[in-house]
All heavy atoms as TSV, in Angstrom:
chain	resi	resn	atom	element	x	y	z
A	1	PRO	N	N	10.638	-32.843	7.994
A	1	PRO	CA	C	9.401	-32.227	8.330
A	1	PRO	C	C	9.448	-30.701	8.099
A	1	PRO	O	O	10.498	-30.074	8.217
A	1	PRO	CB	C	9.238	-32.538	9.822
A	1	PRO	CG	C	10.621	-32.890	10.297
A	1	PRO	CD	C	11.366	-33.404	9.105
A	2	ILE	N	N	8.310	-30.145	7.796
A	2	ILE	CA	C	8.165	-28.687	7.580
A	2	ILE	C	C	7.689	-28.024	8.861
A	2	ILE	O	O	6.739	-28.485	9.483
A	2	ILE	CB	C	7.149	-28.404	6.444
A	2	ILE	CG1	C	7.680	-29.014	5.143
A	2	ILE	CG2	C	6.951	-26.916	6.280
A	2	ILE	CD1	C	6.702	-28.921	4.011
A	3	THR	N	N	8.394	-26.974	9.232
A	3	THR	CA	C	8.042	-26.210	10.428
A	3	THR	C	C	7.466	-24.871	10.017
A	3	THR	O	O	8.074	-24.167	9.235
A	3	THR	CB	C	9.257	-25.991	11.346
A	3	THR	OG1	O	9.821	-27.256	11.664
A	3	THR	CG2	C	8.884	-25.226	12.590
A	4	ILE	N	N	6.299	-24.530	10.521
A	4	ILE	CA	C	5.670	-23.245	10.234
A	4	ILE	C	C	5.578	-22.448	11.538
A	4	ILE	O	O	5.094	-22.952	12.543
A	4	ILE	CB	C	4.259	-23.431	9.642
A	4	ILE	CG1	C	4.352	-24.189	8.318
A	4	ILE	CG2	C	3.563	-22.095	9.436
A	4	ILE	CD1	C	3.010	-24.546	7.730
A	5	THR	N	N	6.068	-21.195	11.459
A	5	THR	CA	C	6.036	-20.350	12.617
A	5	THR	C	C	5.071	-19.195	12.350
A	5	THR	O	O	5.185	-18.533	11.310
A	5	THR	CB	C	7.434	-19.768	12.940
A	5	THR	OG1	O	8.317	-20.869	13.136
A	5	THR	CG2	C	7.395	-18.883	14.171
A	6	ILE	N	N	4.163	-18.942	13.228
A	6	ILE	CA	C	3.179	-17.829	13.081
A	6	ILE	C	C	3.354	-16.916	14.275
A	6	ILE	O	O	3.430	-17.358	15.420
A	6	ILE	CB	C	1.757	-18.372	13.035
A	6	ILE	CG1	C	1.561	-19.278	11.821
A	6	ILE	CG2	C	0.759	-17.202	13.009
A	6	ILE	CD1	C	0.216	-19.953	11.766
A	7	THR	N	N	3.444	-15.623	13.957
A	7	THR	CA	C	3.590	-14.620	15.019
A	7	THR	C	C	2.356	-13.725	15.019
A	7	THR	O	O	1.967	-13.214	13.991
A	7	THR	CB	C	4.858	-13.740	14.786
A	7	THR	OG1	O	5.967	-14.624	14.738
A	7	THR	CG2	C	5.007	-12.726	15.891
A	8	ILE	N	N	1.767	-13.540	16.172
A	8	ILE	CA	C	0.631	-12.642	16.312
A	8	ILE	C	C	1.067	-11.486	17.210
A	8	ILE	O	O	1.565	-11.701	18.307
A	8	ILE	CB	C	-0.585	-13.357	16.936
A	8	ILE	CG1	C	-1.041	-14.480	16.015
A	8	ILE	CG2	C	-1.715	-12.354	17.221
A	8	ILE	CD1	C	-2.144	-15.326	16.591
A	9	THR	N	N	0.893	-10.275	16.684
A	9	THR	CA	C	1.238	-9.097	17.459
A	9	THR	C	C	-0.033	-8.405	17.930
A	9	THR	O	O	-0.896	-8.091	17.126
A	9	THR	CB	C	2.061	-8.109	16.588
A	9	THR	OG1	O	3.213	-8.799	16.125
A	9	THR	CG2	C	2.474	-6.892	17.398
A	10	ILE	N	N	-0.124	-8.161	19.201
A	10	ILE	CA	C	-1.278	-7.472	19.771
A	10	ILE	C	C	-0.840	-6.043	20.087
A	10	ILE	O	O	0.094	-5.833	20.865
A	10	ILE	CB	C	-1.795	-8.201	21.024
A	10	ILE	CG1	C	-2.237	-9.611	20.655
A	10	ILE	CG2	C	-2.927	-7.392	21.660
A	10	ILE	CD1	C	-2.655	-10.470	21.807
A	11	LEU	N	N	-1.506	-5.100	19.432
A	11	LEU	CA	C	-1.182	-3.694	19.641
A	11	LEU	C	C	-1.899	-3.140	20.871
A	11	LEU	O	O	-3.074	-3.428	21.075
A	11	LEU	CB	C	-1.539	-2.863	18.404
A	11	LEU	CG	C	-0.843	-3.277	17.113
A	11	LEU	CD1	C	-1.415	-2.483	15.960
A	11	LEU	CD2	C	0.660	-3.055	17.230
A	12	ARG	N	N	-1.201	-2.356	21.639
A	12	ARG	CA	C	-1.810	-1.693	22.772
A	12	ARG	C	C	-2.284	-0.330	22.320
A	12	ARG	O	O	-1.469	0.513	21.913
A	12	ARG	CB	C	-0.819	-1.556	23.926
A	12	ARG	CG	C	-1.434	-0.890	25.121
A	12	ARG	CD	C	-0.533	-1.065	26.317
A	12	ARG	NE	N	-0.565	-2.505	26.622
A	12	ARG	CZ	C	0.078	-3.034	27.644
A	12	ARG	NH1	N	0.802	-2.293	28.420
A	12	ARG	NH2	N	-0.005	-4.308	27.888
A	13	PRO	N	N	-3.570	-0.049	22.353
A	13	PRO	CA	C	-4.107	1.237	21.868
A	13	PRO	C	C	-3.504	2.391	22.667
A	13	PRO	O	O	-3.326	2.315	23.880
A	13	PRO	CB	C	-5.604	1.146	22.099
A	13	PRO	CG	C	-5.876	-0.311	22.170
A	13	PRO	CD	C	-4.656	-0.940	22.773
A	14	ASP	N	N	-3.222	3.491	21.981
A	14	ASP	CA	C	-2.711	4.716	22.584
A	14	ASP	C	C	-3.663	5.844	22.212
A	14	ASP	O	O	-3.579	6.407	21.154
A	14	ASP	CB	C	-1.299	5.017	22.079
A	14	ASP	CG	C	-0.731	6.274	22.671
A	14	ASP	OD1	O	-1.379	6.899	23.525
A	14	ASP	OD2	O	0.384	6.658	22.237
A	15	ILE	N	N	-4.645	6.099	23.075
A	15	ILE	CA	C	-5.705	7.047	22.811
A	15	ILE	C	C	-5.171	8.438	22.475
A	15	ILE	O	O	-5.782	9.202	21.732
A	15	ILE	CB	C	-6.706	7.128	24.001
A	15	ILE	CG1	C	-7.338	5.757	24.263
A	15	ILE	CG2	C	-7.782	8.161	23.759
A	15	ILE	CD1	C	-8.113	5.208	23.077
A	16	THR	N	N	-4.010	8.786	22.962
A	16	THR	CA	C	-3.433	10.125	22.689
A	16	THR	C	C	-3.103	10.308	21.201
A	16	THR	O	O	-2.943	11.427	20.758
A	16	THR	CB	C	-2.157	10.355	23.502
A	16	THR	OG1	O	-1.155	9.417	23.118
A	16	THR	CG2	C	-2.438	10.240	25.009
A	17	ARG	N	N	-3.003	9.234	20.435
A	17	ARG	CA	C	-2.673	9.335	19.037
A	17	ARG	C	C	-3.894	9.659	18.171
A	17	ARG	O	O	-3.737	10.111	17.045
A	17	ARG	CB	C	-1.998	8.055	18.558
A	17	ARG	CG	C	-0.670	7.853	19.252
A	17	ARG	CD	C	0.030	6.603	18.845
A	17	ARG	NE	N	0.561	6.779	17.494
A	17	ARG	CZ	C	1.215	5.853	16.856
A	17	ARG	NH1	N	1.425	4.701	17.448
A	17	ARG	NH2	N	1.699	6.065	15.685
A	18	GLY	N	N	-5.082	9.419	18.666
A	18	GLY	CA	C	-6.299	9.755	17.919
A	18	GLY	C	C	-6.427	9.068	16.578
A	18	GLY	O	O	-5.959	7.951	16.399
A	19	LEU	N	N	-7.045	9.752	15.623
A	19	LEU	CA	C	-7.266	9.210	14.280
A	19	LEU	C	C	-6.124	9.664	13.371
A	19	LEU	O	O	-5.801	10.851	13.301
A	19	LEU	CB	C	-8.606	9.707	13.749
A	19	LEU	CG	C	-9.066	9.119	12.425
A	19	LEU	CD1	C	-9.331	7.628	12.567
A	19	LEU	CD2	C	-10.291	9.848	11.931
A	20	GLN	N	N	-5.542	8.731	12.649
A	20	GLN	CA	C	-4.423	9.019	11.720
A	20	GLN	C	C	-4.754	8.440	10.380
A	20	GLN	O	O	-5.259	7.314	10.285
A	20	GLN	CB	C	-3.113	8.428	12.230
A	20	GLN	CG	C	-2.680	8.949	13.575
A	20	GLN	CD	C	-1.503	8.150	14.126
A	20	GLN	OE1	O	-1.680	6.969	14.370
A	20	GLN	NE2	N	-0.367	8.807	14.276
A	21	CYS	N	N	-4.465	9.190	9.312
A	21	CYS	CA	C	-4.672	8.725	7.933
A	21	CYS	C	C	-3.408	8.892	7.130
A	21	CYS	O	O	-2.770	9.953	7.188
A	21	CYS	CB	C	-5.817	9.506	7.274
A	21	CYS	SG	S	-7.382	9.365	8.137
A	22	TYR	N	N	-3.024	7.889	6.391
A	22	TYR	CA	C	-1.853	7.936	5.529
A	22	TYR	C	C	-2.252	7.545	4.127
A	22	TYR	O	O	-2.978	6.556	3.925
A	22	TYR	CB	C	-0.764	6.979	6.054
A	22	TYR	CG	C	-0.280	7.295	7.429
A	22	TYR	CD1	C	-0.803	6.673	8.549
A	22	TYR	CD2	C	0.685	8.263	7.614
A	22	TYR	CE1	C	-0.366	6.977	9.825
A	22	TYR	CE2	C	1.146	8.581	8.890
A	22	TYR	CZ	C	0.600	7.928	9.979
A	22	TYR	OH	O	1.055	8.241	11.228
A	23	VAL	N	N	-1.790	8.306	3.131
A	23	VAL	CA	C	-2.126	8.057	1.724
A	23	VAL	C	C	-0.832	8.115	0.931
A	23	VAL	O	O	0.040	8.928	1.198
A	23	VAL	CB	C	-3.097	9.129	1.218
A	23	VAL	CG1	C	-3.417	8.877	-0.253
A	23	VAL	CG2	C	-4.359	9.146	2.051
A	24	ASP	N	N	-0.712	7.257	-0.094
A	24	ASP	CA	C	0.450	7.289	-0.952
A	24	ASP	C	C	0.105	6.728	-2.322
A	24	ASP	O	O	-0.870	5.990	-2.459
A	24	ASP	CB	C	1.590	6.466	-0.332
A	24	ASP	CG	C	2.960	6.783	-0.957
A	24	ASP	OD1	O	3.040	7.782	-1.704
A	24	ASP	OD2	O	3.910	6.049	-0.693
A	25	ALA	N	N	0.872	7.110	-3.320
A	25	ALA	CA	C	0.738	6.595	-4.663
A	25	ALA	C	C	2.138	6.293	-5.193
A	25	ALA	O	O	3.085	7.007	-4.919
A	25	ALA	CB	C	0.023	7.573	-5.561
A	26	ASP	N	N	2.254	5.214	-5.947
A	26	ASP	CA	C	3.525	4.812	-6.530
A	26	ASP	C	C	3.392	4.878	-8.030
A	26	ASP	O	O	2.623	4.111	-8.630
A	26	ASP	CB	C	3.848	3.395	-6.061
A	26	ASP	CG	C	5.190	2.899	-6.575
A	26	ASP	OD1	O	5.997	3.754	-7.027
A	26	ASP	OD2	O	5.423	1.703	-6.518
A	27	PHE	N	N	4.097	5.790	-8.656
A	27	PHE	CA	C	4.018	6.016	-10.117
A	27	PHE	C	C	4.701	4.867	-10.871
A	27	PHE	O	O	5.917	4.675	-10.765
A	27	PHE	CB	C	4.660	7.356	-10.474
A	27	PHE	CG	C	4.716	7.631	-11.937
A	27	PHE	CD1	C	3.543	7.759	-12.689
A	27	PHE	CD2	C	5.925	7.784	-12.582
A	27	PHE	CE1	C	3.585	8.040	-14.021
A	27	PHE	CE2	C	5.958	8.071	-13.932
A	27	PHE	CZ	C	4.800	8.185	-14.660
A	28	ALA	N	N	3.916	4.107	-11.645
A	28	ALA	CA	C	4.448	2.987	-12.453
A	28	ALA	C	C	5.402	2.107	-11.656
A	28	ALA	O	O	6.491	1.795	-12.095
A	28	ALA	CB	C	5.104	3.520	-13.725
A	29	GLY	N	N	4.955	1.733	-10.474
A	29	GLY	CA	C	5.832	1.085	-9.510
A	29	GLY	C	C	6.454	-0.226	-9.925
A	29	GLY	O	O	7.566	-0.553	-9.506
A	30	SER	N	N	5.814	-1.002	-10.768
A	30	SER	CA	C	6.410	-2.302	-11.122
A	30	SER	C	C	7.076	-2.315	-12.486
A	30	SER	O	O	7.400	-3.342	-13.002
A	30	SER	CB	C	5.333	-3.402	-11.040
A	30	SER	OG	O	4.341	-3.161	-12.021
A	31	TRP	N	N	7.277	-1.106	-13.078
A	31	TRP	CA	C	7.912	-1.056	-14.396
A	31	TRP	C	C	9.414	-1.268	-14.283
A	31	TRP	O	O	10.077	-0.753	-13.400
A	31	TRP	CB	C	7.676	0.285	-15.073
A	31	TRP	CG	C	8.184	0.298	-16.462
A	31	TRP	CD1	C	7.509	-0.104	-17.581
A	31	TRP	CD2	C	9.487	0.681	-16.911
A	31	TRP	NE1	N	8.310	0.012	-18.684
A	31	TRP	CE2	C	9.529	0.486	-18.310
A	31	TRP	CE3	C	10.621	1.155	-16.275
A	31	TRP	CZ2	C	10.666	0.759	-19.063
A	31	TRP	CZ3	C	11.749	1.405	-17.034
A	31	TRP	CH2	C	11.747	1.228	-18.411
A	32	SER	N	N	9.942	-2.033	-15.187
A	32	SER	CA	C	11.395	-2.185	-15.344
A	32	SER	C	C	11.682	-2.460	-16.809
A	32	SER	O	O	10.812	-2.907	-17.556
A	32	SER	CB	C	11.928	-3.299	-14.448
A	32	SER	OG	O	11.527	-4.554	-14.961
A	33	SER	N	N	12.890	-2.203	-17.208
A	33	SER	CA	C	13.259	-2.431	-18.622
A	33	SER	C	C	13.156	-3.903	-18.996
A	33	SER	O	O	12.961	-4.231	-20.153
A	33	SER	CB	C	14.669	-1.908	-18.905
A	33	SER	OG	O	15.603	-2.542	-18.074
A	34	ALA	N	N	13.238	-4.769	-18.002
A	34	ALA	CA	C	13.151	-6.219	-18.293
A	34	ALA	C	C	11.755	-6.639	-18.770
A	34	ALA	O	O	11.617	-7.539	-19.557
A	34	ALA	CB	C	13.535	-7.010	-17.053
A	35	ASP	N	N	10.721	-5.961	-18.283
A	35	ASP	CA	C	9.374	-6.281	-18.700
A	35	ASP	C	C	8.679	-5.077	-19.354
A	35	ASP	O	O	7.492	-4.845	-19.173
A	35	ASP	CB	C	8.555	-6.807	-17.522
A	35	ASP	CG	C	8.415	-5.805	-16.385
A	35	ASP	OD1	O	9.059	-4.750	-16.437
A	35	ASP	OD2	O	7.669	-6.093	-15.456
A	36	ALA	N	N	9.432	-4.335	-20.141
A	36	ALA	CA	C	8.914	-3.109	-20.774
A	36	ALA	C	C	7.746	-3.386	-21.717
A	36	ALA	O	O	6.918	-2.508	-21.950
A	36	ALA	CB	C	10.057	-2.435	-21.544
A	37	GLU	N	N	7.634	-4.569	-22.244
A	37	GLU	CA	C	6.536	-4.916	-23.156
A	37	GLU	C	C	5.259	-5.302	-22.431
A	37	GLU	O	O	4.208	-5.414	-23.033
A	37	GLU	CB	C	6.963	-6.041	-24.111
A	37	GLU	CG	C	8.168	-5.680	-24.976
A	37	GLU	CD	C	7.903	-4.476	-25.858
A	37	GLU	OE1	O	6.801	-4.365	-26.439
A	37	GLU	OE2	O	8.803	-3.618	-25.973
A	38	ASP	N	N	5.344	-5.491	-21.125
A	38	ASP	CA	C	4.181	-5.898	-20.345
A	38	ASP	C	C	3.386	-4.664	-19.947
A	38	ASP	O	O	3.807	-3.870	-19.092
A	38	ASP	CB	C	4.633	-6.645	-19.106
A	38	ASP	CG	C	3.454	-7.114	-18.218
A	38	ASP	OD1	O	2.300	-7.052	-18.686
A	38	ASP	OD2	O	3.716	-7.537	-17.091
A	39	ALA	N	N	2.242	-4.439	-20.596
A	39	ALA	CA	C	1.439	-3.217	-20.352
A	39	ALA	C	C	0.958	-3.109	-18.897
A	39	ALA	O	O	0.817	-1.990	-18.396
A	39	ALA	CB	C	0.257	-3.196	-21.286
A	40	SER	N	N	0.735	-4.217	-18.221
A	40	SER	CA	C	0.244	-4.134	-16.844
A	40	SER	C	C	1.277	-3.602	-15.888
A	40	SER	O	O	0.936	-3.206	-14.764
A	40	SER	CB	C	-0.259	-5.501	-16.384
A	40	SER	OG	O	0.822	-6.388	-16.253
A	41	SER	N	N	2.545	-3.565	-16.277
A	41	SER	CA	C	3.593	-3.101	-15.349
A	41	SER	C	C	3.663	-1.580	-15.250
A	41	SER	O	O	4.382	-1.062	-14.399
A	41	SER	CB	C	4.955	-3.649	-15.794
A	41	SER	OG	O	5.362	-3.042	-16.990
A	42	VAL	N	N	2.968	-0.850	-16.086
A	42	VAL	CA	C	3.038	0.604	-16.050
A	42	VAL	C	C	1.914	1.249	-15.240
A	42	VAL	O	O	1.862	2.453	-15.109
A	42	VAL	CB	C	3.038	1.226	-17.468
A	42	VAL	CG1	C	4.261	0.769	-18.217
A	42	VAL	CG2	C	1.786	0.888	-18.228
A	43	TYR	N	N	1.052	0.452	-14.661
A	43	TYR	CA	C	0.001	1.005	-13.804
A	43	TYR	C	C	0.576	1.460	-12.470
A	43	TYR	O	O	1.453	0.816	-11.918
A	43	TYR	CB	C	-1.101	-0.026	-13.555
A	43	TYR	CG	C	-1.967	-0.268	-14.765
A	43	TYR	CD1	C	-1.792	-1.386	-15.553
A	43	TYR	CD2	C	-2.947	0.651	-15.098
A	43	TYR	CE1	C	-2.578	-1.602	-16.653
A	43	TYR	CE2	C	-3.757	0.443	-16.209
A	43	TYR	CZ	C	-3.559	-0.684	-16.992
A	43	TYR	OH	O	-4.341	-0.891	-18.079
A	44	SER	N	N	0.049	2.555	-11.958
A	44	SER	CA	C	0.486	3.061	-10.680
A	44	SER	C	C	-0.325	2.379	-9.573
A	44	SER	O	O	-1.384	1.838	-9.821
A	44	SER	CB	C	0.284	4.577	-10.616
A	44	SER	OG	O	1.056	5.201	-11.606
A	45	ARG	N	N	0.205	2.425	-8.367
A	45	ARG	CA	C	-0.496	1.826	-7.215
A	45	ARG	C	C	-0.872	2.927	-6.245
A	45	ARG	O	O	-0.111	3.828	-5.984
A	45	ARG	CB	C	0.417	0.806	-6.544
A	45	ARG	CG	C	-0.204	0.137	-5.356
A	45	ARG	CD	C	0.585	-1.040	-4.889
A	45	ARG	NE	N	0.592	-2.132	-5.865
A	45	ARG	CZ	C	-0.377	-3.010	-6.020
A	45	ARG	NH1	N	-1.458	-2.952	-5.258
A	45	ARG	NH2	N	-0.290	-3.966	-6.889
A	46	THR	N	N	-2.072	2.840	-5.711
A	46	THR	CA	C	-2.591	3.795	-4.726
A	46	THR	C	C	-2.934	3.025	-3.469
A	46	THR	O	O	-3.440	1.901	-3.542
A	46	THR	CB	C	-3.851	4.501	-5.270
A	46	THR	OG1	O	-3.507	5.189	-6.461
A	46	THR	CG2	C	-4.394	5.482	-4.254
A	47	GLY	N	N	-2.696	3.639	-2.332
A	47	GLY	CA	C	-3.032	2.982	-1.083
A	47	GLY	C	C	-3.275	3.971	0.014
A	47	GLY	O	O	-2.868	5.126	-0.076
A	48	TYR	N	N	-3.962	3.504	1.035
A	48	TYR	CA	C	-4.180	4.335	2.226
A	48	TYR	C	C	-4.358	3.440	3.443
A	48	TYR	O	O	-4.700	2.269	3.314
A	48	TYR	CB	C	-5.369	5.298	2.060
A	48	TYR	CG	C	-6.709	4.632	1.908
A	48	TYR	CD1	C	-7.473	4.269	3.018
A	48	TYR	CD2	C	-7.239	4.381	0.649
A	48	TYR	CE1	C	-8.707	3.691	2.882
A	48	TYR	CE2	C	-8.477	3.795	0.494
A	48	TYR	CZ	C	-9.218	3.449	1.619
A	48	TYR	OH	O	-10.458	2.853	1.461
A	49	ALA	N	N	-4.070	3.999	4.594
A	49	ALA	CA	C	-4.258	3.322	5.850
A	49	ALA	C	C	-4.889	4.290	6.823
A	49	ALA	O	O	-4.516	5.465	6.912
A	49	ALA	CB	C	-2.918	2.810	6.407
A	50	ILE	N	N	-5.851	3.807	7.608
A	50	ILE	CA	C	-6.510	4.610	8.624
A	50	ILE	C	C	-6.285	3.893	9.953
A	50	ILE	O	O	-6.577	2.705	10.096
A	50	ILE	CB	C	-8.014	4.798	8.326
A	50	ILE	CG1	C	-8.177	5.513	6.999
A	50	ILE	CG2	C	-8.686	5.579	9.456
A	50	ILE	CD1	C	-9.620	5.644	6.543
A	51	LEU	N	N	-5.745	4.668	10.918
A	51	LEU	CA	C	-5.462	4.101	12.242
A	51	LEU	C	C	-6.221	4.891	13.291
A	51	LEU	O	O	-6.403	6.115	13.152
A	51	LEU	CB	C	-3.979	4.198	12.544
A	51	LEU	CG	C	-3.028	3.355	11.682
A	51	LEU	CD1	C	-2.690	4.049	10.409
A	51	LEU	CD2	C	-1.792	3.008	12.463
A	52	TYR	N	N	-6.643	4.210	14.355
A	52	TYR	CA	C	-7.222	4.884	15.507
A	52	TYR	C	C	-6.447	4.390	16.728
A	52	TYR	O	O	-6.334	3.182	16.928
A	52	TYR	CB	C	-8.718	4.595	15.667
A	52	TYR	CG	C	-9.289	5.283	16.873
A	52	TYR	CD1	C	-9.437	6.643	16.887
A	52	TYR	CD2	C	-9.633	4.569	17.998
A	52	TYR	CE1	C	-9.938	7.299	18.006
A	52	TYR	CE2	C	-10.115	5.199	19.119
A	52	TYR	CZ	C	-10.253	6.570	19.120
A	52	TYR	OH	O	-10.725	7.202	20.232
A	53	ALA	N	N	-5.978	5.328	17.520
A	53	ALA	CA	C	-5.215	5.019	18.709
A	53	ALA	C	C	-3.980	4.189	18.380
A	53	ALA	O	O	-3.554	3.339	19.158
A	53	ALA	CB	C	-6.084	4.333	19.752
A	54	GLY	N	N	-3.415	4.383	17.164
A	54	GLY	CA	C	-2.226	3.665	16.753
A	54	GLY	C	C	-2.505	2.255	16.221
A	54	GLY	O	O	-1.588	1.540	15.873
A	55	CYS	N	N	-3.770	1.873	16.151
A	55	CYS	CA	C	-4.142	0.538	15.675
A	55	CYS	C	C	-4.804	0.658	14.310
A	55	CYS	O	O	-5.702	1.487	14.136
A	55	CYS	CB	C	-5.104	-0.156	16.645
A	55	CYS	SG	S	-4.383	-0.369	18.280
A	56	PRO	N	N	-4.421	-0.157	13.334
A	56	PRO	CA	C	-5.031	-0.062	12.021
A	56	PRO	C	C	-6.486	-0.475	12.030
A	56	PRO	O	O	-6.874	-1.478	12.621
A	56	PRO	CB	C	-4.205	-1.030	11.160
A	56	PRO	CG	C	-3.500	-1.925	12.123
A	56	PRO	CD	C	-3.404	-1.188	13.408
A	57	ILE	N	N	-7.312	0.368	11.417
A	57	ILE	CA	C	-8.740	0.053	11.266
A	57	ILE	C	C	-8.982	-0.541	9.889
A	57	ILE	O	O	-9.684	-1.527	9.726
A	57	ILE	CB	C	-9.595	1.328	11.453
A	57	ILE	CG1	C	-9.421	1.898	12.848
A	57	ILE	CG2	C	-11.061	1.050	11.153
A	57	ILE	CD1	C	-10.038	3.245	13.045
A	58	ILE	N	N	-8.371	0.080	8.873
A	58	ILE	CA	C	-8.537	-0.350	7.485
A	58	ILE	C	C	-7.314	0.057	6.707
A	58	ILE	O	O	-6.691	1.066	6.969
A	58	ILE	CB	C	-9.825	0.221	6.882
A	58	ILE	CG1	C	-10.083	-0.392	5.518
A	58	ILE	CG2	C	-9.761	1.731	6.782
A	58	ILE	CD1	C	-11.449	-0.062	4.934
A	59	TRP	N	N	-6.964	-0.754	5.708
A	59	TRP	CA	C	-5.938	-0.379	4.755
A	59	TRP	C	C	-6.297	-0.919	3.414
A	59	TRP	O	O	-6.936	-1.966	3.299
A	59	TRP	CB	C	-4.530	-0.849	5.188
A	59	TRP	CG	C	-4.367	-2.309	5.212
A	59	TRP	CD1	C	-4.600	-3.184	6.265
A	59	TRP	CD2	C	-3.923	-3.151	4.134
A	59	TRP	NE1	N	-4.325	-4.476	5.889
A	59	TRP	CE2	C	-3.934	-4.480	4.583
A	59	TRP	CE3	C	-3.540	-2.900	2.834
A	59	TRP	CZ2	C	-3.540	-5.554	3.771
A	59	TRP	CZ3	C	-3.163	-3.953	2.016
A	59	TRP	CH2	C	-3.158	-5.246	2.513
A	60	VAL	N	N	-5.894	-0.202	2.361
A	60	VAL	CA	C	-6.210	-0.580	0.984
A	60	VAL	C	C	-4.981	-0.314	0.141
A	60	VAL	O	O	-4.330	0.695	0.275
A	60	VAL	CB	C	-7.424	0.235	0.443
A	60	VAL	CG1	C	-7.633	-0.046	-1.032
A	60	VAL	CG2	C	-8.668	-0.083	1.231
A	61	SER	N	N	-4.701	-1.238	-0.778
A	61	SER	CA	C	-3.649	-1.050	-1.779
A	61	SER	C	C	-4.138	-1.677	-3.070
A	61	SER	O	O	-4.502	-2.841	-3.091
A	61	SER	CB	C	-2.379	-1.740	-1.303
A	61	SER	OG	O	-1.368	-1.646	-2.307
A	62	LYS	N	N	-4.192	-0.866	-4.133
A	62	LYS	CA	C	-4.704	-1.404	-5.384
A	62	LYS	C	C	-4.057	-0.699	-6.584
A	62	LYS	O	O	-3.538	0.422	-6.477
A	62	LYS	CB	C	-6.225	-1.246	-5.469
A	62	LYS	CG	C	-6.708	0.181	-5.458
A	62	LYS	CD	C	-8.218	0.236	-5.521
A	62	LYS	CE	C	-8.687	1.685	-5.561
A	62	LYS	NZ	N	-10.104	1.774	-5.733
A	63	LEU	N	N	-4.057	-1.406	-7.705
A	63	LEU	CA	C	-3.569	-0.823	-8.962
A	63	LEU	C	C	-4.610	0.147	-9.482
A	63	LEU	O	O	-5.802	-0.132	-9.447
A	63	LEU	CB	C	-3.282	-1.881	-9.985
A	63	LEU	CG	C	-2.051	-2.755	-9.789
A	63	LEU	CD1	C	-1.970	-3.814	-10.858
A	63	LEU	CD2	C	-0.805	-1.905	-9.801
A	64	GLN	N	N	-4.157	1.270	-10.019
A	64	GLN	CA	C	-5.088	2.216	-10.636
A	64	GLN	C	C	-5.568	1.660	-11.953
A	64	GLN	O	O	-4.896	0.866	-12.604
A	64	GLN	CB	C	-4.399	3.552	-10.848
A	64	GLN	CG	C	-4.005	4.236	-9.549
A	64	GLN	CD	C	-3.268	5.531	-9.762
A	64	GLN	OE1	O	-3.018	5.963	-10.865
A	64	GLN	NE2	N	-2.932	6.182	-8.653
A	65	THR	N	N	-6.764	2.058	-12.377
A	65	THR	CA	C	-7.344	1.507	-13.613
A	65	THR	C	C	-6.880	2.282	-14.852
A	65	THR	O	O	-6.992	1.776	-15.948
A	65	THR	CB	C	-8.879	1.577	-13.557
A	65	THR	OG1	O	-9.285	2.908	-13.286
A	65	THR	CG2	C	-9.400	0.668	-12.429
A	66	GLU	N	N	-6.355	3.478	-14.662
A	66	GLU	CA	C	-5.845	4.281	-15.785
A	66	GLU	C	C	-4.335	4.400	-15.669
A	66	GLU	O	O	-3.772	4.391	-14.574
A	66	GLU	CB	C	-6.441	5.685	-15.740
A	66	GLU	CG	C	-7.959	5.710	-15.829
A	66	GLU	CD	C	-8.466	5.296	-17.207
A	66	GLU	OE1	O	-7.786	5.586	-18.209
A	66	GLU	OE2	O	-9.533	4.639	-17.267
A	67	ILE	N	N	-3.649	4.533	-16.782
A	67	ILE	CA	C	-2.219	4.710	-16.797
A	67	ILE	C	C	-1.892	6.171	-16.564
A	67	ILE	O	O	-2.304	7.042	-17.329
A	67	ILE	CB	C	-1.582	4.213	-18.124
A	67	ILE	CG1	C	-1.819	2.741	-18.281
A	67	ILE	CG2	C	-0.093	4.569	-18.161
A	67	ILE	CD1	C	-1.349	2.174	-19.609
A	68	ALA	N	N	-1.176	6.487	-15.476
A	68	ALA	CA	C	-0.822	7.853	-15.143
A	68	ALA	C	C	0.397	8.249	-15.991
A	68	ALA	O	O	1.305	7.480	-16.226
A	68	ALA	CB	C	-0.490	7.965	-13.669
A	69	LEU	N	N	0.382	9.524	-16.445
A	69	LEU	CA	C	1.479	10.001	-17.276
A	69	LEU	C	C	2.493	10.795	-16.480
A	69	LEU	O	O	3.507	11.248	-17.033
A	69	LEU	CB	C	0.911	10.870	-18.416
A	69	LEU	CG	C	-0.093	10.143	-19.343
A	69	LEU	CD1	C	-0.614	11.092	-20.377
A	69	LEU	CD2	C	0.586	8.947	-20.008
A	70	SER	N	N	2.241	11.026	-15.179
A	70	SER	CA	C	3.181	11.758	-14.350
A	70	SER	C	C	2.980	11.345	-12.901
A	70	SER	O	O	1.960	10.734	-12.547
A	70	SER	CB	C	2.959	13.269	-14.492
A	70	SER	OG	O	1.734	13.629	-13.908
A	71	THR	N	N	3.925	11.701	-12.035
A	71	THR	CA	C	3.797	11.418	-10.612
A	71	THR	C	C	2.646	12.199	-10.001
A	71	THR	O	O	1.984	11.708	-9.106
A	71	THR	CB	C	5.113	11.719	-9.869
A	71	THR	OG1	O	5.458	13.043	-10.110
A	71	THR	CG2	C	6.210	10.792	-10.305
A	72	THR	N	N	2.410	13.407	-10.499
A	72	THR	CA	C	1.298	14.222	-9.988
A	72	THR	C	C	-0.028	13.589	-10.305
A	72	THR	O	O	-0.933	13.538	-9.480
A	72	THR	CB	C	1.353	15.640	-10.578
A	72	THR	OG1	O	2.623	16.196	-10.285
A	72	THR	CG2	C	0.265	16.508	-10.027
A	73	GLU	N	N	-0.155	13.041	-11.495
A	73	GLU	CA	C	-1.392	12.404	-11.930
A	73	GLU	C	C	-1.612	11.109	-11.179
A	73	GLU	O	O	-2.753	10.728	-10.919
A	73	GLU	CB	C	-1.354	12.161	-13.433
A	73	GLU	CG	C	-2.653	11.729	-14.033
A	73	GLU	CD	C	-2.570	11.531	-15.545
A	73	GLU	OE1	O	-1.516	11.772	-16.120
A	73	GLU	OE2	O	-3.591	11.150	-16.109
A	74	ALA	N	N	-0.545	10.408	-10.809
A	74	ALA	CA	C	-0.695	9.148	-10.103
A	74	ALA	C	C	-1.336	9.370	-8.758
A	74	ALA	O	O	-2.100	8.599	-8.282
A	74	ALA	CB	C	0.681	8.478	-9.899
């Protein structure tokens, strides 16, 4: 038989933390020499998370539509 375990974590809001925003970009994050011919592996990834009182409100992670030529551009 297959056993499936599901864990649900309930966060306790901490009003003293207020609104927090985190942003990051990963320059050509999935590129490796093993898949150097795969053009989709050179796209950078951008993401952000917005939290209120320490609890996530929204988060996004997506591949960029243009190929970045540097970490600054990513």
